[in-house]
PDB file of N, H, CA, C and O in Angstrom:
ATOM      1  N   MET A   1     -89.196 102.592  76.872  1.00  0.00           N
ATOM      2  CA  MET A   1     -89.995 102.384  75.748  1.00  0.00           C
ATOM      3  C   MET A   1     -91.732 101.828  76.322  1.00  0.00           C
ATOM      4  O   MET A   1     -91.941 100.864  77.059  1.00  0.00           O
ATOM      5  N   ALA A   2     -92.499 102.503  75.891  1.00  0.00           N
ATOM      6  H   ALA A   2     -92.328 103.286  75.293  1.00  0.00           H
ATOM      7  CA  ALA A   2     -93.553 101.422  76.256  1.00  0.00           C
ATOM      8  C   ALA A   2     -93.989 100.265  75.887  1.00  0.00           C
ATOM      9  O   ALA A   2     -93.513  99.698  74.904  1.00  0.00           O
ATOM     10  N   SER A   3     -95.008  99.717  76.658  1.00  0.00           N
ATOM     11  H   SER A   3     -95.395 100.177  77.457  1.00  0.00           H
ATOM     12  CA  SER A   3     -94.989  97.878  76.344  1.00  0.00           C
ATOM     13  C   SER A   3     -96.055  98.245  75.049  1.00  0.00           C
ATOM     14  O   SER A   3     -96.737  99.199  74.675  1.00  0.00           O
ATOM     15  N   LYS A   4     -95.744  96.864  74.622  1.00  0.00           N
ATOM     16  H   LYS A   4     -95.190  96.089  74.926  1.00  0.00           H
ATOM     17  CA  LYS A   4     -96.743  96.579  73.362  1.00  0.00           C
ATOM     18  C   LYS A   4     -97.653  95.449  73.643  1.00  0.00           C
ATOM     19  O   LYS A   4     -97.383  94.313  74.032  1.00  0.00           O
ATOM     20  N   VAL A   5     -98.806  96.009  73.361  1.00  0.00           N
ATOM     21  H   VAL A   5     -99.025  96.932  73.045  1.00  0.00           H
ATOM     22  CA  VAL A   5    -100.199  95.039  73.671  1.00  0.00           C
ATOM     23  C   VAL A   5    -101.224  95.007  72.400  1.00  0.00           C
ATOM     24  O   VAL A   5    -101.574  96.037  71.824  1.00  0.00           O
ATOM     25  N   ALA A   6    -101.627  93.805  72.063  1.00  0.00           N
ATOM     26  H   ALA A   6    -101.342  92.968  72.531  1.00  0.00           H
ATOM     27  CA  ALA A   6    -103.155  93.788  71.424  1.00  0.00           C
ATOM     28  C   ALA A   6    -104.126  95.032  71.459  1.00  0.00           C
ATOM     29  O   ALA A   6    -104.892  95.014  72.423  1.00  0.00           O
ATOM     30  N   LEU A   7    -104.244  96.050  70.654  1.00  0.00           N
ATOM     31  H   LEU A   7    -103.622  96.065  69.871  1.00  0.00           H
ATOM     32  CA  LEU A   7    -105.257  96.970  70.814  1.00  0.00           C
ATOM     33  C   LEU A   7    -106.453  96.627  70.716  1.00  0.00           C
ATOM     34  O   LEU A   7    -106.964  96.864  69.621  1.00  0.00           O
ATOM     35  N   THR A   8    -107.138  96.110  71.541  1.00  0.00           N
ATOM     36  H   THR A   8    -106.723  95.918  72.431  1.00  0.00           H
ATOM     37  CA  THR A   8    -108.688  95.457  71.474  1.00  0.00           C
ATOM     38  C   THR A   8    -109.793  96.860  72.121  1.00  0.00           C
ATOM     39  O   THR A   8    -109.504  97.941  72.634  1.00  0.00           O
ATOM     40  N   ALA A   9    -110.833  96.345  71.864  1.00  0.00           N
ATOM     41  H   ALA A   9    -111.068  95.467  71.447  1.00  0.00           H
ATOM     42  CA  ALA A   9    -112.145  97.760  72.017  1.00  0.00           C
ATOM     43  C   ALA A   9    -111.699  97.927  73.480  1.00  0.00           C
ATOM     44  O   ALA A   9    -111.289  99.032  73.834  1.00  0.00           O
ATOM     45  N   THR A  10    -111.750  96.931  74.333  1.00  0.00           N
ATOM     46  H   THR A  10    -112.083  96.033  74.045  1.00  0.00           H
ATOM     47  CA  THR A  10    -111.696  96.861  76.052  1.00  0.00           C
ATOM     48  C   THR A  10    -110.536  97.732  76.511  1.00  0.00           C
ATOM     49  O   THR A  10    -110.592  98.477  77.489  1.00  0.00           O
ATOM     50  N   ARG A  11    -109.206  97.532  75.515  1.00  0.00           N
ATOM     51  H   ARG A  11    -109.160  96.927  74.721  1.00  0.00           H
ATOM     52  CA  ARG A  11    -108.260  98.202  76.331  1.00  0.00           C
ATOM     53  C   ARG A  11    -108.204  99.694  75.658  1.00  0.00           C
ATOM     54  O   ARG A  11    -107.625 100.619  76.229  1.00  0.00           O
ATOM     55  N   VAL A  12    -108.842  99.841  74.423  1.00  0.00           N
ATOM     56  H   VAL A  12    -109.312  99.090  73.960  1.00  0.00           H
ATOM     57  CA  VAL A  12    -108.941 101.274  74.136  1.00  0.00           C
ATOM     58  C   VAL A  12    -109.783 101.998  74.780  1.00  0.00           C
ATOM     59  O   VAL A  12    -109.444 103.154  75.036  1.00  0.00           O
ATOM     60  N   ALA A  13    -111.082 101.521  75.207  1.00  0.00           N
ATOM     61  H   ALA A  13    -111.357 100.582  74.999  1.00  0.00           H
ATOM     62  CA  ALA A  13    -112.097 102.096  76.103  1.00  0.00           C
ATOM     63  C   ALA A  13    -111.627 102.565  77.297  1.00  0.00           C
ATOM     64  O   ALA A  13    -111.927 103.656  77.784  1.00  0.00           O
ATOM     65  N   GLY A  14    -110.621 101.448  77.951  1.00  0.00           N
ATOM     66  H   GLY A  14    -110.378 100.562  77.555  1.00  0.00           H
ATOM     67  CA  GLY A  14    -110.163 101.579  79.397  1.00  0.00           C
ATOM     68  C   GLY A  14    -108.790 102.333  79.352  1.00  0.00           C
ATOM     69  O   GLY A  14    -108.368 102.635  80.468  1.00  0.00           O
ATOM     70  N   PHE A  15    -108.091 102.659  78.400  1.00  0.00           N
ATOM     71  H   PHE A  15    -108.434 102.414  77.494  1.00  0.00           H
ATOM     72  CA  PHE A  15    -107.032 103.453  78.301  1.00  0.00           C
ATOM     73  C   PHE A  15    -107.105 104.725  78.744  1.00  0.00           C
ATOM     74  O   PHE A  15    -107.810 105.493  78.089  1.00  0.00           O
ATOM     75  N   LYS A  16    -106.494 105.170  79.790  1.00  0.00           N
ATOM     76  H   LYS A  16    -105.922 104.546  80.322  1.00  0.00           H
ATOM     77  CA  LYS A  16    -106.158 106.748  80.254  1.00  0.00           C
ATOM     78  C   LYS A  16    -104.964 106.944  80.704  1.00  0.00           C
ATOM     79  O   LYS A  16    -104.317 106.091  81.312  1.00  0.00           O
ATOM     80  N   CYS A  17    -104.578 108.089  80.440  1.00  0.00           N
ATOM     81  H   CYS A  17    -105.104 108.782  79.947  1.00  0.00           H
ATOM     82  CA  CYS A  17    -103.428 108.920  80.962  1.00  0.00           C
ATOM     83  C   CYS A  17    -103.439 109.076  82.534  1.00  0.00           C
ATOM     84  O   CYS A  17    -104.384 109.644  83.082  1.00  0.00           O
ATOM     85  N   PRO A  18    -102.288 108.522  83.312  1.00  0.00           N
ATOM     86  CA  PRO A  18    -101.994 109.159  84.175  1.00  0.00           C
ATOM     87  C   PRO A  18    -102.259 110.256  84.610  1.00  0.00           C
ATOM     88  O   PRO A  18    -102.170 110.995  83.630  1.00  0.00           O
ATOM     89  N   PRO A  19    -102.625 111.041  85.753  1.00  0.00           N
ATOM     90  CA  PRO A  19    -102.785 112.586  86.092  1.00  0.00           C
ATOM     91  C   PRO A  19    -101.128 113.126  85.861  1.00  0.00           C
ATOM     92  O   PRO A  19    -100.736 114.023  85.114  1.00  0.00           O
ATOM     93  N   GLU A  20    -100.472 112.400  86.616  1.00  0.00           N
ATOM     94  H   GLU A  20    -100.791 111.672  87.222  1.00  0.00           H
ATOM     95  CA  GLU A  20     -98.815 113.057  86.639  1.00  0.00           C
ATOM     96  C   GLU A  20     -98.346 113.103  85.456  1.00  0.00           C
ATOM     97  O   GLU A  20     -97.476 113.941  85.219  1.00  0.00           O
ATOM     98  N   LYS A  21     -98.747 112.322  84.540  1.00  0.00           N
ATOM     99  H   LYS A  21     -99.454 111.641  84.733  1.00  0.00           H
ATOM    100  CA  LYS A  21     -97.989 112.323  83.298  1.00  0.00           C
ATOM    101  C   LYS A  21     -98.538 113.394  82.036  1.00  0.00           C
ATOM    102  O   LYS A  21     -99.726 113.715  81.978  1.00  0.00           O
ATOM    103  N   LYS A  22     -97.633 113.841  81.154  1.00  0.00           N
ATOM    104  H   LYS A  22     -96.669 113.580  81.201  1.00  0.00           H
ATOM    105  CA  LYS A  22     -98.002 114.753  80.197  1.00  0.00           C
ATOM    106  C   LYS A  22     -99.037 113.900  79.209  1.00  0.00           C
ATOM    107  O   LYS A  22    -100.166 114.248  78.864  1.00  0.00           O
ATOM    108  N   GLN A  23     -98.321 112.676  78.854  1.00  0.00           N
ATOM    109  H   GLN A  23     -97.404 112.393  79.135  1.00  0.00           H
ATOM    110  CA  GLN A  23     -98.702 112.047  77.865  1.00  0.00           C
ATOM    111  C   GLN A  23     -98.537 110.574  77.810  1.00  0.00           C
ATOM    112  O   GLN A  23     -97.367 110.215  77.672  1.00  0.00           O
ATOM    113  N   ALA A  24     -99.504 109.556  77.890  1.00  0.00           N
ATOM    114  H   ALA A  24    -100.454 109.847  78.001  1.00  0.00           H
ATOM    115  CA  ALA A  24     -99.324 108.317  77.923  1.00  0.00           C
ATOM    116  C   ALA A  24     -99.190 107.694  76.509  1.00  0.00           C
ATOM    117  O   ALA A  24     -99.687 108.375  75.612  1.00  0.00           O
ATOM    118  N   PHE A  25     -98.614 106.534  76.150  1.00  0.00           N
ATOM    119  H   PHE A  25     -98.210 105.981  76.879  1.00  0.00           H
ATOM    120  CA  PHE A  25     -99.103 105.579  74.927  1.00  0.00           C
ATOM    121  C   PHE A  25     -99.110 104.175  75.244  1.00  0.00           C
ATOM    122  O   PHE A  25     -98.430 103.667  76.136  1.00  0.00           O
ATOM    123  N   LEU A  26    -100.184 103.352  74.214  1.00  0.00           N
ATOM    124  H   LEU A  26    -100.737 103.764  73.490  1.00  0.00           H
ATOM    125  CA  LEU A  26     -99.891 102.266  73.944  1.00  0.00           C
ATOM    126  C   LEU A  26     -99.463 101.623  72.945  1.00  0.00           C
ATOM    127  O   LEU A  26    -100.385 101.593  72.130  1.00  0.00           O
ATOM    128  N   TRP A  27     -98.930 101.304  72.708  1.00  0.00           N
ATOM    129  H   TRP A  27     -98.181 101.328  73.370  1.00  0.00           H
ATOM    130  CA  TRP A  27     -98.265 100.588  71.331  1.00  0.00           C
ATOM    131  C   TRP A  27     -98.747  99.260  70.939  1.00  0.00           C
ATOM    132  O   TRP A  27     -98.443  98.312  71.663  1.00  0.00           O
ATOM    133  N   ASP A  28     -99.767  98.977  69.430  1.00  0.00           N
ATOM    134  H   ASP A  28    -100.013  99.746  68.842  1.00  0.00           H
ATOM    135  CA  ASP A  28     -99.738  97.717  69.191  1.00  0.00           C
ATOM    136  C   ASP A  28     -98.856  96.890  68.984  1.00  0.00           C
ATOM    137  O   ASP A  28     -97.938  97.195  68.222  1.00  0.00           O
ATOM    138  N   ALA A  29     -98.889  95.698  69.563  1.00  0.00           N
ATOM    139  H   ALA A  29     -99.635  95.450  70.181  1.00  0.00           H
ATOM    140  CA  ALA A  29     -97.904  94.467  69.152  1.00  0.00           C
ATOM    141  C   ALA A  29     -97.974  94.044  67.761  1.00  0.00           C
ATOM    142  O   ALA A  29     -96.958  93.905  67.081  1.00  0.00           O
ATOM    143  N   GLY A  30     -99.491  93.778  67.194  1.00  0.00           N
ATOM    144  H   GLY A  30    -100.317  93.891  67.747  1.00  0.00           H
ATOM    145  CA  GLY A  30     -99.645  93.486  65.935  1.00  0.00           C
ATOM    146  C   GLY A  30     -99.104  94.119  64.554  1.00  0.00           C
ATOM    147  O   GLY A  30     -98.688  93.525  63.559  1.00  0.00           O
ATOM    148  N   GLN A  31     -99.273  95.897  64.857  1.00  0.00           N
ATOM    149  H   GLN A  31     -99.611  96.379  65.665  1.00  0.00           H
ATOM    150  CA  GLN A  31     -98.992  96.284  63.951  1.00  0.00           C
ATOM    151  C   GLN A  31     -98.304  97.585  64.106  1.00  0.00           C
ATOM    152  O   GLN A  31     -98.756  98.637  64.559  1.00  0.00           O
ATOM    153  N   LYS A  32     -96.773  97.233  63.508  1.00  0.00           N
ATOM    154  H   LYS A  32     -96.406  96.378  63.140  1.00  0.00           H
ATOM    155  CA  LYS A  32     -95.781  98.053  63.705  1.00  0.00           C
ATOM    156  C   LYS A  32     -95.745  99.502  64.083  1.00  0.00           C
ATOM    157  O   LYS A  32     -95.201  99.872  65.124  1.00  0.00           O
ATOM    158  N   SER A  33     -96.284 100.272  63.296  1.00  0.00           N
ATOM    159  H   SER A  33     -96.726  99.972  62.451  1.00  0.00           H
ATOM    160  CA  SER A  33     -96.168 101.674  63.463  1.00  0.00           C
ATOM    161  C   SER A  33     -97.709 102.807  64.576  1.00  0.00           C
ATOM    162  O   SER A  33     -97.802 104.007  64.832  1.00  0.00           O
ATOM    163  N   PHE A  34     -98.598 101.603  64.908  1.00  0.00           N
ATOM    164  H   PHE A  34     -98.523 100.627  64.701  1.00  0.00           H
ATOM    165  CA  PHE A  34     -99.876 102.225  65.370  1.00  0.00           C
ATOM    166  C   PHE A  34     -99.872 102.268  66.790  1.00  0.00           C
ATOM    167  O   PHE A  34     -99.708 101.238  67.444  1.00  0.00           O
ATOM    168  N   ALA A  35    -100.056 103.485  67.366  1.00  0.00           N
ATOM    169  H   ALA A  35    -100.188 104.322  66.835  1.00  0.00           H
ATOM    170  CA  ALA A  35     -99.780 103.683  68.961  1.00  0.00           C
ATOM    171  C   ALA A  35    -101.549 104.566  69.250  1.00  0.00           C
ATOM    172  O   ALA A  35    -102.282 105.101  68.418  1.00  0.00           O
ATOM    173  N   LEU A  36    -101.710 104.415  70.582  1.00  0.00           N
ATOM    174  H   LEU A  36    -101.115 103.980  71.258  1.00  0.00           H
ATOM    175  CA  LEU A  36    -103.013 104.857  71.343  1.00  0.00           C
ATOM    176  C   LEU A  36    -102.473 105.942  72.081  1.00  0.00           C
ATOM    177  O   LEU A  36    -102.449 105.751  73.297  1.00  0.00           O
ATOM    178  N   PRO A  37    -101.905 107.347  71.559  1.00  0.00           N
ATOM    179  CA  PRO A  37    -101.732 108.312  72.925  1.00  0.00           C
ATOM    180  C   PRO A  37    -102.663 108.451  73.307  1.00  0.00           C
ATOM    181  O   PRO A  37    -103.726 108.130  72.776  1.00  0.00           O
ATOM    182  N   ALA A  38    -102.405 109.260  74.911  1.00  0.00           N
ATOM    183  H   ALA A  38    -101.542 109.521  75.342  1.00  0.00           H
ATOM    184  CA  ALA A  38    -103.505 110.153  75.446  1.00  0.00           C
ATOM    185  C   ALA A  38    -102.951 110.793  76.415  1.00  0.00           C
ATOM    186  O   ALA A  38    -101.958 110.363  77.001  1.00  0.00           O
ATOM    187  N   THR A  39    -103.583 111.997  76.719  1.00  0.00           N
ATOM    188  H   THR A  39    -104.390 112.346  76.243  1.00  0.00           H
ATOM    189  CA  THR A  39    -103.272 113.119  77.714  1.00  0.00           C
ATOM    190  C   THR A  39    -104.412 113.228  78.964  1.00  0.00           C
ATOM    191  O   THR A  39    -105.603 112.919  78.935  1.00  0.00           O
ATOM    192  N   PRO A  40    -103.783 113.659  79.822  1.00  0.00           N
ATOM    193  CA  PRO A  40    -105.181 113.648  80.954  1.00  0.00           C
ATOM    194  C   PRO A  40    -106.140 114.431  80.493  1.00  0.00           C
ATOM    195  O   PRO A  40    -107.252 113.976  80.758  1.00  0.00           O
ATOM    196  N   GLY A  41    -106.152 115.367  79.942  1.00  0.00           N
ATOM    197  H   GLY A  41    -105.248 115.737  79.727  1.00  0.00           H
ATOM    198  CA  GLY A  41    -107.533 116.136  79.756  1.00  0.00           C
ATOM    199  C   GLY A  41    -108.016 115.837  78.606  1.00  0.00           C
ATOM    200  O   GLY A  41    -109.089 116.367  78.319  1.00  0.00           O
ATOM    201  N   GLY A  42    -107.431 114.982  77.690  1.00  0.00           N
ATOM    202  H   GLY A  42    -106.560 114.551  77.923  1.00  0.00           H
ATOM    203  CA  GLY A  42    -107.957 114.472  76.234  1.00  0.00           C
ATOM    204  C   GLY A  42    -108.476 113.113  76.283  1.00  0.00           C
ATOM    205  O   GLY A  42    -108.365 112.382  77.267  1.00  0.00           O
ATOM    206  N   LYS A  43    -109.116 112.761  75.056  1.00  0.00           N
ATOM    207  H   LYS A  43    -109.206 113.355  74.257  1.00  0.00           H
ATOM    208  CA  LYS A  43    -109.741 111.413  74.667  1.00  0.00           C
ATOM    209  C   LYS A  43    -108.521 110.770  74.060  1.00  0.00           C
ATOM    210  O   LYS A  43    -107.749 111.420  73.356  1.00  0.00           O
ATOM    211  N   PRO A  44    -108.353 109.540  74.323  1.00  0.00           N
ATOM    212  CA  PRO A  44    -107.517 108.518  73.487  1.00  0.00           C
ATOM    213  C   PRO A  44    -108.036 108.476  71.949  1.00  0.00           C
ATOM    214  O   PRO A  44    -109.182 108.361  71.515  1.00  0.00           O
ATOM    215  N   PHE A  45    -106.518 108.639  71.130  1.00  0.00           N
ATOM    216  H   PHE A  45    -105.587 108.732  71.483  1.00  0.00           H
ATOM    217  CA  PHE A  45    -106.961 108.374  69.430  1.00  0.00           C
ATOM    218  C   PHE A  45    -105.910 107.514  69.033  1.00  0.00           C
ATOM    219  O   PHE A  45    -104.799 107.501  69.564  1.00  0.00           O
ATOM    220  N   LEU A  46    -106.321 106.700  67.968  1.00  0.00           N
ATOM    221  H   LEU A  46    -107.223 106.711  67.537  1.00  0.00           H
ATOM    222  CA  LEU A  46    -105.175 105.988  67.513  1.00  0.00           C
ATOM    223  C   LEU A  46    -104.192 106.836  66.242  1.00  0.00           C
ATOM    224  O   LEU A  46    -104.732 107.786  65.674  1.00  0.00           O
ATOM    225  N   ARG A  47    -103.088 106.531  65.938  1.00  0.00           N
ATOM    226  H   ARG A  47    -102.650 105.759  66.399  1.00  0.00           H
ATOM    227  CA  ARG A  47    -102.150 107.242  65.527  1.00  0.00           C
ATOM    228  C   ARG A  47    -101.505 106.403  64.865  1.00  0.00           C
ATOM    229  O   ARG A  47    -101.481 105.257  65.314  1.00  0.00           O
ATOM    230  N   PHE A  48    -100.831 106.677  63.687  1.00  0.00           N
ATOM    231  H   PHE A  48    -100.851 107.608  63.323  1.00  0.00           H
ATOM    232  CA  PHE A  48    -100.077 106.014  62.509  1.00  0.00           C
ATOM    233  C   PHE A  48     -98.824 106.807  62.718  1.00  0.00           C
ATOM    234  O   PHE A  48     -98.893 107.994  62.400  1.00  0.00           O
ATOM    235  N   GLN A  49     -97.540 106.301  63.258  1.00  0.00           N
ATOM    236  H   GLN A  49     -97.483 105.337  63.516  1.00  0.00           H
ATOM    237  CA  GLN A  49     -96.333 107.179  63.348  1.00  0.00           C
ATOM    238  C   GLN A  49     -95.415 106.016  62.787  1.00  0.00           C
ATOM    239  O   GLN A  49     -95.447 104.796  62.948  1.00  0.00           O
ATOM    240  N   SER A  50     -94.568 106.876  62.054  1.00  0.00           N
ATOM    241  H   SER A  50     -94.542 107.867  61.923  1.00  0.00           H
ATOM    242  CA  SER A  50     -93.457 106.349  60.987  1.00  0.00           C
ATOM    243  C   SER A  50     -92.145 107.342  60.661  1.00  0.00           C
ATOM    244  O   SER A  50     -92.021 108.435  61.213  1.00  0.00           O
ATOM    245  N   ARG A  51     -91.232 106.844  59.741  1.00  0.00           N
ATOM    246  H   ARG A  51     -91.332 105.956  59.293  1.00  0.00           H
ATOM    247  CA  ARG A  51     -90.463 107.813  59.166  1.00  0.00           C
ATOM    248  C   ARG A  51     -90.145 107.654  57.604  1.00  0.00           C
ATOM    249  O   ARG A  51     -89.960 106.563  57.065  1.00  0.00           O
ATOM    250  N   PHE A  52     -90.112 108.728  57.040  1.00  0.00           N
ATOM    251  H   PHE A  52     -90.263 109.614  57.478  1.00  0.00           H
ATOM    252  CA  PHE A  52     -90.019 108.559  55.590  1.00  0.00           C
ATOM    253  C   PHE A  52     -89.278 109.344  54.802  1.00  0.00           C
ATOM    254  O   PHE A  52     -89.896 110.345  54.438  1.00  0.00           O
ATOM    255  N   HIS A  53     -88.026 109.250  54.347  1.00  0.00           N
ATOM    256  H   HIS A  53     -87.525 108.437  54.643  1.00  0.00           H
ATOM    257  CA  HIS A  53     -87.018 109.901  53.967  1.00  0.00           C
ATOM    258  C   HIS A  53     -86.373 110.370  54.910  1.00  0.00           C
ATOM    259  O   HIS A  53     -85.708 111.277  54.409  1.00  0.00           O
ATOM    260  N   GLY A  54     -86.096 110.295  56.283  1.00  0.00           N
ATOM    261  H   GLY A  54     -86.636 109.559  56.690  1.00  0.00           H
ATOM    262  CA  GLY A  54     -85.485 110.632  57.348  1.00  0.00           C
ATOM    263  C   GLY A  54     -86.548 111.644  58.442  1.00  0.00           C
ATOM    264  O   GLY A  54     -86.407 112.001  59.611  1.00  0.00           O
ATOM    265  N   ALA A  55     -87.615 111.875  57.431  1.00  0.00           N
ATOM    266  H   ALA A  55     -87.729 111.585  56.481  1.00  0.00           H
ATOM    267  CA  ALA A  55     -88.503 112.845  58.592  1.00  0.00           C
ATOM    268  C   ALA A  55     -89.765 112.111  59.157  1.00  0.00           C
ATOM    269  O   ALA A  55     -90.223 111.118  58.593  1.00  0.00           O
ATOM    270  N   ALA A  56     -90.218 112.556  60.109  1.00  0.00           N
ATOM    271  H   ALA A  56     -89.846 113.363  60.567  1.00  0.00           H
ATOM    272  CA  ALA A  56     -91.073 111.959  61.035  1.00  0.00           C
ATOM    273  C   ALA A  56     -92.598 112.058  60.340  1.00  0.00           C
ATOM    274  O   ALA A  56     -93.019 113.108  59.855  1.00  0.00           O
ATOM    275  N   ILE A  57     -93.348 110.826  60.366  1.00  0.00           N
ATOM    276  H   ILE A  57     -93.006 109.973  60.760  1.00  0.00           H
ATOM    277  CA  ILE A  57     -94.758 111.304  59.793  1.00  0.00           C
ATOM    278  C   ILE A  57     -95.570 110.611  60.672  1.00  0.00           C
ATOM    279  O   ILE A  57     -95.398 109.444  61.025  1.00  0.00           O
ATOM    280  N   ARG A  58     -96.611 111.482  61.074  1.00  0.00           N
ATOM    281  H   ARG A  58     -96.750 112.429  60.787  1.00  0.00           H
ATOM    282  CA  ARG A  58     -97.912 111.015  62.288  1.00  0.00           C
ATOM    283  C   ARG A  58     -99.172 111.910  61.702  1.00  0.00           C
ATOM    284  O   ARG A  58     -99.344 113.112  61.503  1.00  0.00           O
ATOM    285  N   MET A  59    -100.060 110.577  61.505  1.00  0.00           N
ATOM    286  H   MET A  59     -99.921 109.600  61.667  1.00  0.00           H
ATOM    287  CA  MET A  59    -101.423 110.430  61.021  1.00  0.00           C
ATOM    288  C   MET A  59    -102.367 110.274  61.642  1.00  0.00           C
ATOM    289  O   MET A  59    -102.689 109.089  61.564  1.00  0.00           O
ATOM    290  N   THR A  60    -103.296 111.049  62.491  1.00  0.00           N
ATOM    291  H   THR A  60    -103.034 112.013  62.555  1.00  0.00           H
ATOM    292  CA  THR A  60    -104.275 110.354  63.197  1.00  0.00           C
ATOM    293  C   THR A  60    -105.456 109.802  62.285  1.00  0.00           C
ATOM    294  O   THR A  60    -106.049 110.384  61.376  1.00  0.00           O
ATOM    295  N   ILE A  61    -105.683 108.131  62.932  1.00  0.00           N
ATOM    296  H   ILE A  61    -105.202 107.658  63.670  1.00  0.00           H
ATOM    297  CA  ILE A  61    -106.551 107.520  62.011  1.00  0.00           C
ATOM    298  C   ILE A  61    -108.146 107.331  62.314  1.00  0.00           C
ATOM    299  O   ILE A  61    -109.072 107.013  61.568  1.00  0.00           O
ATOM    300  N   TRP A  62    -108.088 107.711  63.947  1.00  0.00           N
ATOM    301  H   TRP A  62    -107.336 107.969  64.552  1.00  0.00           H
ATOM    302  CA  TRP A  62    -109.315 107.431  65.040  1.00  0.00           C
ATOM    303  C   TRP A  62    -109.181 108.310  66.405  1.00  0.00           C
ATOM    304  O   TRP A  62    -108.245 108.300  67.205  1.00  0.00           O
ATOM    305  N   GLN A  63    -110.420 109.098  66.445  1.00  0.00           N
ATOM    306  H   GLN A  63    -111.180 109.106  65.795  1.00  0.00           H
ATOM    307  CA  GLN A  63    -110.449 109.929  67.464  1.00  0.00           C
ATOM    308  C   GLN A  63    -111.819 109.598  68.160  1.00  0.00           C
ATOM    309  O   GLN A  63    -112.896 109.646  67.565  1.00  0.00           O
ATOM    310  N   SER A  64    -111.653 109.222  69.621  1.00  0.00           N
ATOM    311  H   SER A  64    -110.779 109.183  70.104  1.00  0.00           H
ATOM    312  CA  SER A  64    -113.036 108.955  70.239  1.00  0.00           C
ATOM    313  C   SER A  64    -113.774 110.278  70.975  1.00  0.00           C
ATOM    314  O   SER A  64    -114.883 110.156  71.496  1.00  0.00           O
TER     315      SER A  64
END
């Protein structure tokens, strides 16, 4: 599991996916369901991810 950190503006701006990985995540320590996923060729974005009645819910909240 990925580590949980405070998603500050500095961390968000500096977060990059390593080129050898398909996707990387930073999970927010303060808000349980918030993650910052990134792909090698794409820009990071803020995602809300949870479950509702057993189904996965994913919503993009912010995209750089």
